[in-house]
C-alpha positions in Angstrom: 117.5 78.6 -118.9 120.3 76.4 -119.9 123.1 74.3 -118.4 126.5 75.5 -117.2 125.7 79.1 -118.1 124.7 78.4 -121.7 121.6 80.5 -121.9 119.0 79.5 -124.5 115.5 81.0 -124.6 112.6 78.7 -125.1 110.2 79.3 -128.0 107.0 81.2 -127.1 104.6 79.1 -125.1 107.1 76.4 -124.2 107.3 77.3 -120.5 103.5 77.5 -120.2 103.2 74.1 -121.9 105.7 72.5 -119.5 103.9 74.1 -116.5 100.5 72.8 -117.7 102.0 69.3 -118.2 103.4 69.2 -114.7 100.1 70.5 -113.2 98.3 67.8 -115.1 100.0 65.4 -112.8 99.3 67.2 -109.5 98.9 70.7 -108.0 102.2 72.4 -107.3 103.5 75.7 -106.0 105.8 77.9 -108.1 109.2 76.8 -106.6 108.2 73.2 -106.9 107.3 73.8 -110.6 110.8 75.3 -111.2 112.5 72.4 -109.4 110.4 69.8 -111.2 111.3 71.3 -114.6 115.0 71.3 -113.6 114.8 67.6 -112.4 112.7 66.2 -115.2 114.8 67.9 -117.9 117.9 66.2 -116.4 119.1 69.7 -115.4 119.1 71.0 -119.0 116.5 73.6 -118.1 116.7 76.1 -115.3 113.6 78.3 -115.0 114.1 81.7 -113.4 111.5 83.3 -111.2 111.4 86.3 -113.6 110.1 83.9 -116.3 108.0 81.5 -114.2 105.8 83.8 -112.2 104.7 86.0 -115.2 103.9 82.8 -117.1 101.8 81.6 -114.1 100.0 85.0 -114.1 99.2 84.6 -117.8 97.9 81.1 -117.2 95.7 82.4 -114.3 94.4 85.3 -116.4 93.5 82.9 -119.2 91.8 80.6 -116.7 94.0 77.7 -117.6 95.0 77.3 -113.9 93.6 78.3 -110.6 95.6 79.2 -107.5 95.0 78.8 -103.8 97.1 79.9 -100.8 98.5 77.1 -98.7 101.4 76.3 -96.4 104.4 74.3 -97.7 106.2 71.4 -96.0 108.8 74.0 -94.8 105.9 76.0 -93.2 106.0 78.8 -95.7 103.0 80.4 -97.3 102.8 79.3 -100.9 100.4 79.7 -103.8 99.5 76.3 -105.2 98.4 76.1 -108.8 95.9 73.6 -110.2 95.1 72.8 -113.8 91.5 73.6 -114.9 89.5 71.6 -117.5 90.2 74.4 -120.0 93.9 74.2 -119.2 93.8 70.4 -119.9 92.2 71.0 -123.3 94.7 73.8 -124.1 97.6 71.5 -123.1 96.4 68.8 -125.4 96.0 71.2 -128.3 99.5 72.8 -127.7 101.2 69.5 -127.4 99.7 68.4 -130.8 100.9 71.7 -132.4 104.4 71.3 -130.9 104.7 67.7 -132.1 103.8 68.7 -135.7 106.2 71.6 -135.5 109.0 69.3 -134.3 108.2 66.8 -137.0 108.6 69.6 -139.6 111.8 70.8 -138.1 113.2 67.3 -138.1 112.3 66.8 -141.7 114.1 70.0 -142.7 117.2 69.2 -140.6 117.4 65.7 -142.3 117.7 67.2 -145.8 121.1 66.4 -147.2 122.2 64.1 -144.3 121.6 60.8 -146.1 
């Protein structure tokens, strides 16, 4: 992930949280999820298949998403992922935790800047 070859790893759970947020809007297949993250992040984030598909498997295992085989607009067989009610609750909890963590980080970074 990163822009112009500048690789930065996300904190644990960040990719899953982004996937759940996108699936909260509508069901998507894996490639569409990766493209959506890239576009919505204004090309700051690039999700590789080697990270995305294991994350989707973890979400399936935890029953936060379901998957169903379908055919894409390009006539390819794709697995479409849908958020479950448990996934929606998990997303809300994780977003709250992230916002609190970010607030704490911002407070620490502000020390000595005034």
